[in-house]
C-alpha positions in Angstrom: 90.3 74.0 93.9 91.1 71.3 95.9 95.1 72.0 95.7 94.1 75.7 96.7 92.0 75.3 99.5 94.4 72.4 101.1 97.4 74.5 100.4 95.3 77.2 102.1 95.0 74.9 105.6 98.7 73.9 105.1 99.3 77.6 105.5 97.1 77.9 108.5 98.5 74.8 110.1 102.7 76.4 109.7 100.7 79.8 110.7 99.5 78.4 113.5 102.1 76.5 115.3 103.5 78.7 117.7 100.1 78.0 119.4 101.1 74.8 121.0 102.6 76.2 123.7 99.2 77.5 124.9 97.6 75.7 127.7 95.2 72.6 125.9 92.2 71.4 127.0 93.8 68.9 128.7 96.4 70.9 130.9 93.5 72.6 132.7 91.6 68.6 133.2 90.2 68.8 136.7 89.9 64.8 136.9 87.3 61.9 135.8 84.8 62.4 138.1 85.1 66.3 138.8 84.9 67.6 134.8 81.2 64.8 134.4 78.3 66.0 133.2 75.1 64.1 132.9 71.9 65.0 131.2 68.1 63.5 130.3 66.5 65.4 127.2 62.8 64.4 127.7 60.7 64.3 124.3 57.2 64.2 123.7 56.2 63.8 119.9 52.9 63.8 118.5 53.9 62.6 114.4 50.1 62.7 112.2 50.5 62.0 108.3 47.5 62.5 106.3 48.0 60.8 102.8 44.8 62.5 101.2 43.7 61.7 97.2 45.3 58.6 97.3 44.3 56.1 95.1 42.7 52.9 97.0 42.2 55.1 100.2 45.9 55.3 101.1 49.1 54.6 100.3 51.4 53.1 103.4 50.8 49.2 104.3 49.9 47.3 107.5 49.6 43.6 106.0 48.9 44.0 102.7 46.1 46.7 103.6 46.2 50.6 102.6 45.9 53.1 104.9 44.6 56.8 104.8 46.6 58.2 107.5 49.5 57.2 110.1 49.5 58.8 113.5 50.7 58.2 117.1 52.0 59.8 120.2 55.3 58.7 122.1 57.8 60.0 124.6 61.6 59.5 124.9 64.3 59.9 127.3 68.0 60.5 125.7 70.5 59.9 129.2 74.0 61.1 128.2 76.6 60.6 130.9 79.9 62.2 129.5 83.2 61.9 132.1 85.7 64.3 132.6 88.9 62.9 131.9 92.0 61.9 133.7 94.9 64.4 134.6 98.3 63.8 133.1 99.9 63.8 129.3 97.0 61.1 127.9 93.7 61.6 129.4 91.1 58.9 129.3 87.7 59.1 129.9 84.2 57.5 129.0 80.5 57.9 128.0 77.4 56.5 128.8 74.0 56.3 126.2 70.5 55.2 127.6 67.4 55.8 125.7 64.1 54.7 126.3 61.0 55.4 123.9 57.6 54.6 125.4 54.5 54.6 122.8 51.5 56.4 124.1 49.0 56.5 121.5 49.1 53.9 118.4 46.8 51.6 116.8 47.3 48.8 114.0 45.5 50.9 111.5 47.9 54.2 112.4 51.2 52.8 112.9 54.1 53.2 110.5 55.5 57.0 111.8 58.7 55.4 112.3 58.4 56.5 115.9 58.2 53.1 116.9 59.8 49.2 116.0 56.9 47.1 114.5 56.1 44.0 114.9 55.2 41.1 112.5 51.0 42.4 112.9 51.9 45.9 112.1 51.4 47.2 115.7 53.3 49.1 116.8 55.6 48.0 120.1 54.9 49.6 123.6 58.4 50.6 124.4 61.9 49.7 123.2 65.2 50.8 124.8 69.0 51.0 123.0 72.4 52.7 123.9 75.7 52.2 124.7 79.3 53.5 125.7 82.6 54.7 124.2 85.8 55.1 126.2 87.8 58.1 124.9 91.3 59.2 125.2 93.0 63.3 125.2 96.1 64.1 124.0 96.4 68.4 124.6 93.4 69.1 121.8 92.9 66.1 120.5 90.3 63.5 121.6 90.3 59.3 119.9 86.9 57.6 120.8 85.7 54.3 120.2 82.1 53.2 120.9 78.1 54.8 120.4 78.7 58.1 119.9 76.2 60.7 117.8 78.0 62.2 114.7 77.6 65.6 113.2 80.1 65.4 110.3 78.2 66.2 106.8 79.1 63.5 104.8 77.8 61.3 108.2 75.4 62.0 110.5 73.3 60.6 112.7 69.8 62.2 112.8 67.3 63.2 115.4 64.4 64.2 114.0 62.1 61.1 115.6 61.3 60.6 118.6 65.0 58.8 119.5 68.2 59.6 117.7 69.9 57.1 115.6 73.2 56.0 117.5 76.4 54.9 115.5 79.4 52.6 116.5 83.1 53.5 115.6 86.4 54.8 116.1 86.0 58.8 115.8 89.2 61.0 115.7 88.8 65.1 116.5 91.4 67.6 116.8 91.3 71.6 117.9 95.4 72.3 118.6 94.9 75.3 115.7 93.0 78.1 116.3 90.0 78.3 113.7 91.0 74.9 112.7 88.7 71.8 113.6 90.2 68.4 111.6 88.1 65.4 112.1 87.8 61.6 110.7 86.0 58.2 111.6 85.5 55.0 110.6 82.2 53.4 111.6 80.6 49.7 111.2 77.0 50.0 112.3 74.5 52.3 113.4 71.3 51.7 115.6 68.4 52.8 113.5 66.1 55.5 114.9 63.3 53.4 115.4 64.9 50.2 115.8 67.1 48.5 118.7 69.6 46.0 116.9 73.0 47.4 115.5 73.5 47.1 111.7 69.4 48.4 111.6 70.2 50.7 108.7 72.7 47.7 106.8 75.7 49.8 106.9 79.4 47.7 106.2 81.8 50.7 106.4 82.3 54.0 106.1 85.7 55.8 106.5 85.5 59.5 106.2 87.8 62.9 107.5 87.9 66.6 106.3 87.9 69.7 108.3 86.2 73.4 108.8 88.4 76.3 108.9 87.6 79.9 110.1 89.4 82.2 107.2 88.3 85.1 109.3 85.4 85.1 111.8 83.2 86.5 108.9 84.1 83.6 106.6 84.8 79.6 107.5 85.0 76.5 104.4 84.7 73.0 105.0 85.9 70.1 102.8 85.1 66.3 104.0 85.8 62.8 102.3 83.5 59.8 102.7 83.4 56.3 101.5 80.4 53.7 102.5 81.5 50.6 101.4 79.8 48.8 98.5 77.4 51.9 98.4 79.2 55.1 97.4 82.2 57.9 98.2 81.7 61.6 98.5 83.6 64.7 98.5 81.4 67.9 100.5 82.7 71.4 100.3 80.9 74.1 101.9 81.8 77.6 102.3 79.5 80.5 104.7 80.0 84.1 105.1 78.2 86.3 107.4 78.9 90.3 107.3 77.3 92.4 109.4 75.5 95.7 108.0 74.9 97.3 110.8 73.8 96.9 114.3 70.7 95.0 113.7 71.5 94.1 109.9 73.2 91.0 108.4 73.4 89.4 105.7 75.1 85.6 105.4 75.5 82.8 102.0 75.8 79.4 102.8 77.1 77.4 99.8 77.2 73.4 99.9 77.8 70.9 97.4 78.1 67.2 97.4 79.6 65.1 94.6 78.5 61.2 94.6 79.2 58.2 93.1 79.1 54.5 93.8 81.3 52.4 95.4 81.8 48.8 95.2 78.4 46.5 94.5 76.5 50.2 94.6 74.2 49.1 96.8 71.6 52.5 97.0 71.2 53.1 93.3 69.6 55.7 91.4 65.8 55.5 91.7 65.1 56.8 88.3 65.4 52.7 86.7 66.8 50.7 89.3 69.8 50.1 87.8 71.7 53.3 87.5 74.9 53.3 89.5 75.0 57.0 91.0 77.5 59.5 89.5 76.1 63.4 90.5 76.6 66.5 92.0 74.2 68.5 94.5 74.6 71.6 95.2 72.8 74.5 97.2 73.3 78.6 97.7 71.2 80.1 100.2 71.0 84.2 100.9 69.6 84.8 104.1 69.2 88.7 105.1 68.1 90.0 109.3 67.0 93.2 109.9 65.6 93.6 113.3 63.3 90.5 114.1 62.9 89.4 110.8 64.9 87.3 108.9 64.9 87.3 104.6 65.8 83.9 102.8 66.2 82.9 99.4 67.4 79.6 98.3 68.1 77.0 95.0 69.1 73.9 94.7 70.4 71.3 91.8 71.3 67.8 91.2 73.3 67.2 88.2 74.5 63.5 86.4 73.0 60.3 87.1 70.9 59.4 90.0 69.5 61.4 92.7 71.2 62.6 96.1 72.1 59.5 98.0 72.0 58.5 101.9 70.8 56.9 104.8 72.7 54.3 105.3 75.6 56.8 106.2 73.6 59.0 108.6 70.0 60.3 108.0 70.9 63.7 108.7 73.6 63.1 105.7 72.3 66.1 103.8 73.5 69.5 104.2 71.3 71.0 101.4 69.4 74.2 101.7 66.0 72.2 100.5 66.1 69.1 102.6 63.4 70.2 104.9 60.4 68.7 106.3 59.0 66.1 104.5 61.0 66.2 100.8 64.7 66.6 99.9 64.2 67.9 96.4 67.3 65.9 95.5 66.0 63.5 92.5 68.1 63.5 89.7 67.8 66.3 87.1 65.7 68.5 90.2 66.1 72.0 90.7 64.3 73.6 93.1 64.0 77.2 94.8 62.9 78.4 98.2 61.2 81.6 100.1 61.9 81.7 103.9 60.4 84.0 106.4 61.2 84.3 110.1 60.8 86.3 113.0 61.6 86.4 116.3 59.1 88.0 118.9 62.4 89.0 121.7 62.1 92.0 119.5 58.3 93.1 120.2 59.0 92.0 123.9 58.4 88.1 124.1 61.9 86.4 124.1 61.4 82.5 122.9 58.4 82.9 120.3 59.6 82.6 117.1 57.9 81.6 113.7 58.9 80.7 110.0 57.6 79.8 107.0 59.3 78.9 104.2 57.7 77.7 100.5 59.8 75.5 98.1 59.1 74.2 94.5 60.6 71.5 92.6 60.9 70.5 89.2 62.6 68.6 86.2 63.3 65.4 89.0 63.5 61.9 86.9 62.5 59.2 89.8 61.1 55.6 89.4 57.4 56.7 88.2 58.2 60.1 86.7 60.3 62.3 84.2 60.7 65.8 84.2 58.3 65.8 87.7 57.3 68.6 89.6 56.9 68.9 93.6 56.4 71.4 96.7 56.4 71.7 99.7 55.4 74.3 101.9 56.1 74.4 105.9 55.2 76.7 108.9 56.3 76.2 112.7 55.9 78.4 116.2 58.4 77.3 118.5 58.2 78.7 122.8 61.4 78.3 124.9 60.8 79.1 128.3 63.2 81.6 129.9 63.3 81.3 133.6 61.0 79.8 136.2 61.3 75.8 137.5 60.4 75.0 133.8 63.2 77.1 132.2 64.2 75.3 128.9 61.4 73.9 127.9 60.8 74.4 124.8 57.4 73.6 122.9 57.0 73.2 119.3 54.6 73.1 116.3 55.4 72.0 113.0 53.4 71.6 110.6 54.0 70.4 106.2 52.5 70.4 102.9 53.6 68.0 100.4 52.0 68.0 97.0 53.8 66.3 93.8 51.0 65.3 90.8 53.6 63.3 89.3 54.4 61.0 92.9 58.0 62.3 92.6 58.6 60.2 96.3 56.7 58.0 98.5 54.2 56.7 96.0 51.9 59.4 97.8 51.5 62.7 95.7 49.5 64.2 98.7 50.5 64.2 102.7 49.6 66.9 105.1 51.9 66.4 108.4 51.8 68.0 111.9 54.2 67.5 114.3 53.6 68.4 118.3 57.2 68.4 120.1 57.8 68.7 123.5 61.2 69.1 124.8 62.9 69.1 128.2 66.5 68.8 128.7 67.3 68.1 132.4 71.0 68.9 134.2 71.8 66.2 136.6 75.2 67.2 136.6 
């Protein structure tokens, strides 16, 4: 199948060479300053975890003392300046990233949500900051970037699920020379985690990846990626996505994802099952969604086969493009199979644009971990979101997310029962 898929891409490349005569992004460059943008995304986040029915009155520890709750509030500022490119055959530009997190509410007994760095006394820091920059070069529709940058590749994706995002450092190359085909690659040697300020805080040694996405038709796209994270694992990722309009207000979509993972070198990320087995597994998911008017109904199935769980994290906390990777659990243990039912409603159809609701339930079984064989777990997520559509606060989003997680076997986290609540207010300020 891989030979056929690469042959199809090669055919598309050959067929698309005539398009090089068209105007490119670099041809249309207005200049370094003229095309620049600057924005600050502000995020206020209340994060609470209630470790219920815990042995010894709690799961997470502070200085060896167990606690039954983690609860913190913070304010994050994510500033990004992106210059345009100088004119000419080779355009040159730069990006600058500035990140600041401020603690609004916490306590020694309530720290540990992952929002802030913690000191040796178990207390969260009052504030923390990080940032960096990158230089970039563009020829036609191909961009080379060197330095600090966010990543979204399915085999190397920076996470943004807390107050501030992860920030990797390295080299990336992205090409959109052919209509419908995106090719990209990267070489990254460090990454700053969400709640830390120093390089290498994710423990990354080196990740190299390459891959691309091709749109065969407006309805059908496919992705293929390869990545190697030194002394951890190598991954192959494939995705097929098909969306079809059934009528003016009805559509159906299918999404298939698969990761093939094997340990590399020292195999630092071991299987959870016994702490010594190296990873050699396949994790795949199939998701179908039917939309009719304001309503979307989704069903998904996911399975992990082979030795060990689907491992990720050192290659980015977002590197898990699987259907059942949700708010609390990823349902990615060795041998685990899981199923999801989800419902979304968009209230714009009923005269309230910007308001939406979501509910989903995932159940997993057959999980083999360090604490159990054939373990079971389930999670229920509820979400309400409203985005202001006009006026001085236009684009301000307000979100409430609640997750209930249970596992009688303690499949993950050493905690069989967790109730999680997040209140998120986010406002993007576009200055340039």
